[in-house]
LOKOLLUM-730444 format. One line per 10 residues: number of its first residue (from 1); their letters; for each residue z, y, x of C-alpha. Coordinates in pm, 1 decimal, always signed. Example, Ala and Ser with C-alpha at 12.3 -4.5 7.8 and 13.67 -1.06 7.14 Angstrom:
# LOKOLLUM-730444
1> as> +780.0 -450.0 +1230.0; +714.0 -106.0 +1367.0
//
This chain:
# LOKOLLUM-730444
1> msdvkrvfqt> +7690.5 +12927.7 +9077.3; +7382.1 +13017.7 +8877.2; +7409.5 +13046.5 +8501.6; +7056.6 +12906.7 +8464.4; +7039.5 +12554.5 +8322.4; +6764.7 +12329.1 +8463.5; +6591.3 +12075.0 +8240.6; +6343.5 +11800.7 +8326.5; +6064.6 +11792.5 +8066.5; +5847.8 +11479.5 +8062.3
11> gtfdvqnygd> +5487.3 +11447.8 +7947.1; +5130.1 +11398.1 +8064.3; +5128.2 +11731.9 +8242.0; +4911.4 +11609.4 +8530.6; +4573.9 +11561.0 +8356.9; +4323.8 +11803.0 +8204.4; +4413.1 +11766.6 +7838.2; +4464.1 +12097.4 +7658.5; +4729.8 +12012.3 +7399.8; +4967.3 +11822.6 +7628.2
21> llfpliadfr> +4957.3 +12096.6 +7890.0; +5077.6 +12354.2 +7638.9; +5414.7 +12186.2 +7585.9; +5585.8 +12311.6 +7904.4; +5457.0 +12663.7 +7839.2; +5589.4 +12661.9 +7482.5; +5922.9 +12518.0 +7596.7; +5958.9 +12783.4 +7865.7; +5866.6 +13055.2 +7614.5; +6138.4 +12937.3 +7374.3
31> lkpwnisilp> +6414.2 +12840.8 +7619.5; +6383.4 +13095.3 +7900.3; +6554.3 +13371.8 +7694.7; +6857.0 +13140.5 +7685.1; +6859.5 +13098.3 +8066.7; +6715.1 +12747.8 +8048.1; +6456.8 +12666.4 +8314.8; +6193.7 +12394.2 +8262.3; +6087.9 +12156.3 +8540.6; +5787.5 +11956.8 +8411.1
41> vsptgfdtgw> +5767.3 +11588.8 +8503.7; +5452.9 +11375.9 +8480.1; +5357.5 +11025.0 +8592.0; +5186.1 +11144.9 +8913.1; +5268.1 +11512.7 +8962.7; +4898.6 +11579.0 +9034.8; +4761.1 +11933.6 +9009.3; +4538.3 +11973.7 +8702.2; +4308.5 +12224.3 +8869.4; +4339.4 +12464.0 +8575.2
51> qdtvpsvpfr> +4457.9 +12813.2 +8657.1; +4734.9 +12856.8 +8398.4; +4909.3 +12520.4 +8381.4; +5263.3 +12467.3 +8507.1; +5293.9 +12243.1 +8816.0; +5475.6 +11917.5 +8757.3; +5666.8 +11676.8 +8977.7; +5615.0 +11298.4 +8969.7; +5849.1 +11077.1 +8772.7; +6020.1 +10953.4 +9087.9
61> amlneadaid> +6146.5 +11306.3 +9154.2; +6377.6 +11270.8 +8856.2; +6572.8 +11012.9 +9051.1; +6542.8 +11173.8 +9392.1; +6591.2 +11540.4 +9294.2; +6872.2 +11679.5 +9511.5; +6939.5 +11989.5 +9304.7; +7155.6 +11982.9 +8995.6; +6980.3 +11902.3 +8667.3; +7148.7 +11974.7 +8336.7
71> avmigggniv> +6938.2 +11774.6 +8087.5; +6626.9 +11566.4 +8027.2; +6377.9 +11663.1 +7756.4; +6117.1 +11409.9 +7638.7; +5780.3 +11531.1 +7519.8; +5590.9 +11637.5 +7328.4; +5271.1 +11440.3 +7307.1; +5186.2 +11094.1 +7177.5; +5390.6 +10931.0 +7453.9; +5657.7 +10710.1 +7294.9
81> hagpsylrdy> +5512.0 +10366.4 +7360.7; +5473.9 +10122.2 +7648.2; +5102.8 +10058.2 +7612.6; +4868.0 +10085.7 +7910.4; +4691.7 +10406.0 +8005.1; +4325.2 +10394.8 +8105.6; +4311.8 +10749.8 +8240.0; +4150.3 +10741.7 +8583.3; +4429.7 +10937.1 +8750.8; +4686.9 +10682.1 +8639.5
91> evagltgray> +4467.2 +10388.0 +8735.6; +4419.4 +10533.8 +9084.7; +4795.2 +10583.7 +9116.1; +4865.8 +10225.9 +9007.7; +5046.1 +10341.2 +8694.2; +4819.4 +10193.2 +8426.5; +5090.7 +9971.4 +8281.3; +5389.6 +10201.5 +8297.1; +5293.7 +10569.9 +8292.3; +5393.6 +10621.3 +7929.3
101> aelwlgasli> +5704.7 +10401.9 +7934.2; +5844.4 +10606.5 +8221.4; +5804.9 +10930.2 +8026.7; +6057.6 +10831.1 +7761.0; +6238.3 +10505.6 +7840.3; +6242.1 +10582.7 +8211.7; +6349.0 +10939.7 +8137.1; +6629.8 +10806.7 +7919.6; +6744.5 +10591.6 +8211.2; +6750.3 +10895.6 +8437.8
111> gairnipvvw> +6968.7 +11069.7 +8181.9; +7205.1 +10772.3 +8181.4; +7215.8 +10749.1 +8561.5; +7283.8 +11120.1 +8601.0; +7511.2 +11125.5 +8292.6; +7331.4 +11427.6 +8148.9; +7202.5 +11497.4 +7796.3; +6870.8 +11361.5 +7674.5; +6683.0 +11549.8 +7401.6; +6348.4 +11470.3 +7238.8
121> napgvpmamt> +6100.5 +11756.3 +7197.5; +5908.1 +11620.8 +6897.8; +5687.8 +11360.9 +7070.7; +5465.3 +11125.6 +6872.8; +5523.3 +10752.7 +6827.4; +5188.5 +10573.0 +6782.0; +5317.2 +10217.8 +6742.0; +5627.3 +10026.7 +6637.1; +5893.0 +9928.1 +6886.9; +5807.0 +9583.1 +7021.0
131> keletagatl> +6045.8 +9295.6 +7079.3; +6011.3 +9358.5 +7452.0; +6113.7 +9722.8 +7411.3; +6416.8 +9620.1 +7209.7; +6506.5 +9371.0 +7482.3; +6478.5 +9651.8 +7734.8; +6724.8 +9858.4 +7533.5; +6507.4 +10102.1 +7338.9; +6756.5 +10115.1 +7051.5; +7042.7 +10180.9 +7292.0
141> alraadyvsv> +6836.4 +10458.3 +7452.0; +6791.9 +10622.2 +7112.7; +7162.8 +10598.9 +7038.5; +7246.3 +10745.6 +7378.3; +7022.3 +11048.2 +7320.0; +7198.2 +11369.1 +7220.9; +6913.9 +11478.9 +6993.0; +6604.2 +11287.9 +6881.4; +6314.3 +11466.4 +6714.1; +5963.4 +11341.0 +6644.2
151> rdrssadllg> +5662.6 +11531.0 +6515.6; +5580.3 +11348.2 +6192.8; +5715.3 +11107.1 +5935.8; +5506.6 +10816.0 +6064.2; +5667.4 +10849.8 +6407.6; +6012.6 +10847.4 +6250.4; +5928.6 +10535.0 +6050.9; +5795.1 +10358.7 +6361.7; +6113.1 +10441.6 +6553.7; +6318.7 +10297.2 +6272.6
161> khdamnsavv> +6666.1 +10390.5 +6159.9; +6947.7 +10347.3 +6407.7; +7317.3 +10399.3 +6359.5; +7457.8 +10719.9 +6509.0; +7112.1 +10851.3 +6604.6; +7098.7 +11229.5 +6574.4; +6735.9 +11269.3 +6462.0; +6492.9 +11511.0 +6296.9; +6126.4 +11541.4 +6201.9; +5980.4 +11875.5 +6310.2
171> pdtvielarm> +5620.5 +11997.0 +6343.8; +5430.6 +11984.8 +6670.6; +5560.0 +12274.8 +6878.5; +5207.4 +12402.0 +6954.9; +5207.6 +12570.8 +6612.3; +5392.6 +12852.2 +6792.7; +5097.5 +12921.1 +7021.6; +5014.7 +13255.1 +6857.8; +5377.1 +13360.2 +6900.9; +5349.4 +13293.9 +7273.4
181> wpraslaptf> +4993.5 +13426.4 +7309.4; +4916.1 +13676.3 +7031.2; +4544.8 +13701.2 +6959.7; +4529.9 +14052.5 +7110.5; +4670.9 +13922.2 +7439.1; +4380.6 +13675.6 +7462.8; +4114.2 +13946.8 +7422.0; +4054.9 +13995.4 +7798.1; +4028.6 +13618.7 +7846.4; +3778.9 +13583.9 +7563.8
191> kalierklap> +3575.7 +13879.5 +7692.0; +3560.5 +13716.4 +8034.4; +3451.3 +13388.3 +7874.8; +3171.0 +13555.4 +7680.9; +3052.6 +13732.1 +7993.5; +3074.4 +13415.8 +8203.3; +2863.2 +13225.9 +7951.4; +2621.7 +13516.6 +7887.9; +2693.7 +13494.4 +7515.1; +2635.7 +13782.8 +7271.8
201> pearflaihv> +2971.6 +13955.7 +7210.0; +2883.6 +14021.6 +6844.8; +2826.6 +13651.2 +6768.0; +3024.7 +13461.0 +6504.6; +3124.1 +13130.6 +6659.1; +3154.9 +12776.3 +6526.4; +3405.7 +12608.8 +6759.7; +3314.5 +12242.7 +6801.7; +3510.3 +11974.5 +6986.5; +3372.2 +11622.4 +7012.0
211> kersldltha> +3551.9 +11323.7 +7159.1; +3309.4 +11039.7 +7224.9; +3509.6 +10790.5 +7021.5; +3485.6 +11017.4 +6716.1; +3108.3 +10986.0 +6697.0; +2944.4 +10806.6 +6406.5; +2612.3 +10975.9 +6487.5; +2401.1 +10979.0 +6802.0; +2424.3 +11286.6 +7021.5; +2084.6 +11397.7 +6896.2
221> elataieqfa> +2180.0 +11345.7 +6530.8; +2501.5 +11544.3 +6572.5; +2310.0 +11823.5 +6747.2; +2071.7 +11840.5 +6451.8; +2363.5 +11851.6 +6206.6; +2525.5 +12132.7 +6408.2; +2199.8 +12329.3 +6408.9; +2152.9 +12292.7 +6035.6; +2511.0 +12390.5 +5954.0; +2546.5 +12677.3 +6200.9
231> gsrgltplli> +2193.4 +12812.0 +6169.8; +2210.1 +12844.0 +5792.3; +2534.6 +13043.9 +5817.6; +2458.8 +13271.5 +6109.1; +2705.4 +13096.0 +6339.6; +2668.5 +13028.0 +6710.7; +2787.8 +12680.2 +6814.3; +3056.3 +12687.7 +7083.0; +3106.2 +12337.8 +7228.1; +3450.1 +12307.5 +7388.7
241> aigpchddhl> +3565.5 +12035.8 +7630.7; +3928.5 +12028.6 +7520.8; +4008.9 +11708.9 +7711.6; +3805.3 +11664.8 +8031.8; +4038.4 +11376.4 +8120.6; +3872.4 +11192.9 +7829.5; +3524.0 +11298.1 +7949.1; +3489.4 +11555.9 +7670.7; +3283.5 +11772.1 +7908.1; +3027.3 +11495.2 +7945.4
251> tarriarhlk> +3003.1 +11446.2 +7569.8; +2959.4 +11820.8 +7517.1; +2675.5 +11827.2 +7771.0; +2499.5 +11532.6 +7606.1; +2506.6 +11708.3 +7268.9; +2403.4 +12044.4 +7417.1; +2089.1 +11888.3 +7565.5; +1959.7 +11833.1 +7212.8; +2050.8 +12176.1 +7073.2; +1756.0 +12407.3 +7014.8
261> lahvllddpv> +1975.0 +12674.6 +6853.0; +2134.2 +12931.3 +7085.3; +2479.4 +12803.8 +7174.8; +2766.2 +12825.9 +7423.2; +2864.0 +12522.6 +7630.1; +3224.6 +12542.1 +7748.8; +3214.6 +12224.7 +7956.1; +3403.7 +12387.4 +8242.5; +3711.8 +12561.3 +8102.0; +3913.3 +12740.2 +8367.0
271> glaeiasaia> +4240.4 +12696.1 +8182.3; +4439.3 +12675.3 +7863.2; +4417.3 +13041.8 +7764.7; +4039.1 +13029.5 +7782.0; +4027.7 +12732.9 +7543.0; +4279.7 +12898.6 +7311.9; +4081.0 +13223.2 +7312.7; +3759.4 +13040.2 +7222.8; +3917.9 +12882.1 +6916.2; +4124.2 +13187.2 +6819.2
281> natlylgssm> +3809.3 +13400.9 +6806.9; +3596.2 +13150.0 +6617.7; +3502.0 +13177.0 +6252.0; +3554.8 +12803.0 +6197.5; +3686.8 +12503.7 +6395.6; +3552.2 +12150.6 +6350.8; +3664.1 +11881.9 +6590.7; +3837.2 +11561.4 +6683.4; +4127.0 +11725.8 +6868.4; +4449.8 +11766.7 +6674.9
291> hgyitgaayn> +4558.7 +12046.7 +6905.2; +4222.0 +12213.0 +6866.2; +4286.6 +12218.1 +6492.7; +4647.9 +12331.9 +6542.5; +4526.7 +12615.9 +6765.2; +4287.3 +12726.9 +6492.5; +4564.9 +12711.0 +6235.2; +4798.9 +12909.8 +6460.3; +4543.2 +13193.8 +6462.8; +4448.8 +13146.1 +6094.1
301> vpgaivarpl> +4106.6 +13005.8 +6178.4; +4005.1 +12758.0 +5904.8; +3892.1 +12414.0 +6010.6; +3882.5 +12038.3 +5970.5; +3993.0 +11744.3 +6185.1; +3747.0 +11461.8 +6243.9; +3994.1 +11172.5 +6225.5; +3786.7 +10892.7 +6371.4; +3966.3 +10666.8 +6443.0; +4210.2 +10745.1 +6163.0
311> ldkfagflah> +4527.1 +10793.5 +6367.7; +4854.0 +10864.2 +6188.3; +4911.8 +11182.9 +6387.4; +4629.1 +11363.7 +6207.7; +4762.3 +11303.6 +5857.9; +5113.8 +11363.6 +5990.6; +5038.8 +11718.3 +6096.0; +4831.9 +11797.2 +5787.4; +5125.4 +11683.5 +5574.0; +5343.7 +11944.6 +5745.3
321> idrpqdlavd> +5108.3 +12226.7 +5645.1; +5015.4 +12069.5 +5308.6; +4644.6 +12051.2 +5394.0; +4538.9 +11684.9 +5348.7; +4200.5 +11819.6 +5237.3; +4125.5 +11920.4 +5598.3; +4093.9 +11558.7 +5713.7; +3739.2 +11428.8 +5763.1; +3670.4 +11060.7 +5825.1; +3335.0 +11130.0 +5993.4
331> wrmafelgaa> +3116.9 +11417.5 +6111.0; +2909.8 +11440.7 +5793.0; +3227.8 +11494.2 +5596.2; +3345.2 +11748.0 +5855.4; +3046.0 +11972.4 +5784.7; +3105.4 +11939.1 +5409.4; +3466.9 +12045.3 +5459.3; +3356.8 +12324.0 +5691.7; +3136.2 +12467.9 +5420.1; +3427.3 +12453.4 +5176.2
341> rlaepprqci> +3664.0 +12623.3 +5423.2; +3420.1 +12910.5 +5480.5; +3406.8 +12969.8 +5105.2; +3784.3 +13009.5 +5081.5; +3960.0 +13346.3 +5113.2; +4151.4 +13417.4 +5438.4; +4499.9 +13270.0 +5441.4; +4803.5 +13208.0 +5659.7; +4753.2 +12853.0 +5779.9; +5105.1 +12777.3 +5911.2
351> pdalfemldt> +5380.3 +12814.1 +5648.4; +5678.3 +13024.3 +5752.1; +5908.0 +12730.7 +5674.9; +5764.7 +12540.0 +5972.8; +5850.2 +12819.7 +6213.4; +6202.2 +12816.6 +6073.6; +6219.8 +12441.5 +6140.1; +6125.9 +12502.6 +6502.4; +6379.4 +12783.9 +6531.8; +6641.5 +12527.2 +6433.9
361> hwariravva> +6489.8 +12267.4 +6666.9; +6508.4 +12490.7 +6973.7; +6857.2 +12608.4 +6880.8; +6972.6 +12243.6 +6870.7; +6824.5 +12178.6 +7213.6; +6988.7 +12492.0 +7348.9; +7324.4 +12385.6 +7205.7; +7303.7 +12040.7 +7366.4; +7207.7 +12181.7 +7704.9; +7481.1 +12444.2 +7687.6
371> kpgalmakrt> +7751.9 +12203.7 +7576.8; +7670.8 +11834.5 +7625.7; +7827.7 +11586.3 +7390.7; +8065.2 +11310.6 +7496.6; +7807.6 +11027.9 +7512.8; +7897.5 +10878.8 +7849.1; +7999.9 +10544.8 +7694.7; +7664.9 +10510.7 +7515.1; +7471.9 +10605.9 +7827.8; +7667.2 +10351.3 +8029.9
381> rflrhyvkng> +7606.5 +10079.7 +7771.8; +7232.4 +10149.9 +7775.0; +7215.0 +10150.1 +8154.8; +7415.2 +9828.3 +8189.8; +7200.5 +9657.9 +7926.9; +6881.4 +9762.2 +8105.4; +7003.2 +9639.6 +8444.8; +7128.6 +9312.9 +8296.2; +6788.0 +9239.2 +8143.8; +6591.4 +9216.9 +8462.9
391> veasggawlf> +6524.6 +9564.5 +8592.3; +6481.2 +9631.4 +8960.3; +6469.7 +9981.0 +9103.8; +6297.5 +10059.1 +9430.4; +6260.1 +10419.2 +9537.0; +6274.5 +10534.6 +9177.8; +5984.1 +10310.3 +9066.7; +6115.7 +10113.2 +8773.1; +5988.5 +9755.3 +8742.7; +6049.6 +9544.4 +8433.4
401> dplynaprrt> +5778.0 +9285.8 +8369.0; +5859.9 +9205.3 +8003.8; +5841.9 +9576.7 +7924.3; +5522.9 +9661.7 +8110.4; +5321.0 +9343.2 +8057.9; +5387.0 +9252.8 +7695.0; +5243.7 +9570.4 +7535.6; +4905.1 +9496.9 +7694.6; +4874.9 +9200.0 +7459.7; +4897.6 +9423.7 +7155.9
411> gwrgs> +4555.9 +9575.2 +7216.0; +4687.3 +9930.6 +7169.7; +4452.7 +10151.4 +7371.7; +4519.9 +10520.8 +7345.2; +4682.4 +10826.2 +7193.4
//
């Protein structure tokens, strides 16, 4: 019998969204030395088309998998809710109303059915538990988990306090990106990017990420602001489509059409390492992606987050690194903060204490996988409660109308 432990890891690992796709890589980097193998699970199991992402299997495979599985790991990502997803891939697959619920509540059910440990890998919780989720047994799922961790204090507050829940607040695991991919290891990737885009290798880059919903200016107005900021500081704008699944590539193209200053348009990233290398080798990062900002911080690149809309996850991460001053409420403020960051001396952006927190986090996951706790009674109680409250299972596709329909009435529309 193999000594390797196999763990399902759930998340949105089937769409082109940079930050979410890093989680299986980070988990493998941290757990592989302990003979723990990661099997990523996503709503559809679709191939992302990027060259360095880890293939995932669809959620149903968690129920149908013939081989032995030793644990279920939830997250990361902003996935702990039952709101609808409007990503095209999930709409096409008929999963609009349940893609996210399956990734944590469904995953918890799989853990109960298989009687294996369930651990949470610091996902985000964007909204409070609804009455429908409580009816479905969300609290019982939390109590049946061997280890619950979330990535910020707001997520912990939204989960609420539950008796006998073994929980922690730890930073987003992507802060370890530079441990997994040291800057020097990305040099060939960045060189290839510069050559592919015919950019001058001696340029100093301003890494820019724009999500359409973050805009308070027209595309032309933002292009003018970029030109004024970058041109006066000898920087070359580098527009990065961090989340093509959110049409970031289209937004980048619309802005680039108005740029008269020499620039680089990365609207067609070939993979995660290319995006990471672009940010790691920039002089400054300004953007509406939290993981774009985290990547900059991991490589000590100063920056600011354009928090529009003002989601809790932005302030939550900045609280971890004690940098609330890096939060911009609009693009005009982002350029003001960018100027301030460039005037500051170089610094280590991620405090050592956060890496120590993640060392403890991964050690706790390893300990659970190596020696599962005696939680069979709690798992059974959760499973019985869920079945009693109207769940039907057909081929691994979980159907529970109160759970999947009610959250649509809340108006919650995204991560």
